[in-house]
C-alpha positions as CSV (number, residue, x, y, z in Angstrom):
1,M,0.1,0.0,0.0
2,K,1.2,3.5,-0.9
3,N,1.8,5.9,1.7
4,N,1.1,9.7,1.3
5,R,4.8,10.5,0.6
6,Q,4.9,7.8,-2.2
7,V,1.6,9.4,-3.6
8,R,3.2,12.9,-3.6
9,V,6.4,11.6,-5.4
10,R,4.2,10.1,-8.1
11,K,2.4,13.2,-8.5
12,N,5.4,15.4,-8.6
13,L,6.7,13.0,-11.1
14,H,3.7,13.4,-13.5
15,V,4.1,17.3,-13.0
16,Y,7.7,17.0,-14.1
17,Y,6.9,14.9,-17.3
18,F,3.9,17.3,-18.0
19,R,6.3,20.5,-17.8
20,S,9.2,18.9,-19.6
21,A,6.9,17.9,-22.5
22,K,5.4,21.5,-22.5
23,A,9.0,22.9,-22.7
24,G,9.9,20.5,-25.7
25,I,12.0,18.0,-23.7
26,K,11.5,14.6,-24.9
27,N,13.0,11.2,-24.4
28,I,12.8,11.2,-20.7
29,F,13.1,8.1,-19.0
30,I,12.9,6.7,-15.4
31,T,15.7,4.5,-15.1
32,E,15.4,3.2,-11.5
33,T,12.8,3.6,-8.7
34,Y,12.9,1.0,-5.6
35,R,16.4,0.1,-4.8
36,S,17.5,-2.5,-2.2
37,Q,20.1,-2.0,0.5
38,E,22.2,-4.5,-1.5
39,R,21.8,-2.6,-4.7
40,Q,22.4,0.8,-2.8
41,N,25.7,-0.7,-1.6
42,Y,26.8,-1.8,-4.9
43,L,26.3,1.6,-6.4
44,Y,28.0,3.3,-3.5
45,A,31.0,1.2,-4.0
46,Q,31.4,2.2,-7.5
47,G,34.1,4.7,-8.0
48,R,35.1,4.0,-4.5
49,T,36.2,0.3,-3.9
50,R,35.4,-0.8,-7.4
51,P,35.9,0.8,-10.8
52,G,33.6,3.5,-12.3
53,Q,32.6,7.0,-11.7
54,I,30.8,7.8,-8.4
55,V,27.1,7.7,-9.1
56,T,25.7,8.2,-5.6
57,S,26.7,10.0,-2.5
58,T,24.9,7.9,0.2
59,L,24.4,4.5,1.7
60,N,21.0,5.5,2.8
61,S,18.9,6.4,-0.1
62,N,15.2,7.3,-0.5
63,H,15.1,4.7,-3.2
64,K,14.7,2.0,-0.4
65,S,11.3,3.5,0.6
66,R,10.1,4.2,-2.9
67,L,10.6,8.1,-2.4
68,A,13.0,8.5,-5.2
69,C,13.6,7.8,-8.7
70,D,16.6,8.3,-11.1
71,I,15.6,10.2,-14.4
72,A,17.5,10.1,-17.7
73,V,17.1,12.3,-20.9
74,G,18.2,11.1,-24.1
75,P,17.3,8.6,-27.0
76,P,17.1,5.0,-25.7
77,Q,19.8,3.9,-27.9
78,S,22.2,5.7,-25.9
79,L,20.7,4.7,-22.7
80,Y,19.9,1.1,-23.0
81,D,20.6,-2.0,-25.0
82,V,17.5,-1.7,-27.6
83,V,18.0,-5.0,-28.9
84,A,17.9,-6.6,-25.6
85,L,14.8,-4.7,-24.7
86,N,13.0,-6.1,-27.8
């Protein structure tokens, strides 16, 4: 069951999409919503104890409680393996 904060996040995301479309910004994608602590630990290690760029600043993310999402802008070909998605 969704709590009030989750409902607000969802509504704000709808507003963001609407305003972006109105401004002519297209190709907006949600790349990650819920994230387990294990996944957060894995991302936190990136750029610190394993190779790659740092992509998060915390071990205590709002993703765990479904109060955050990652958003990307760009053609899907540059974000995902489109062949694998099909």
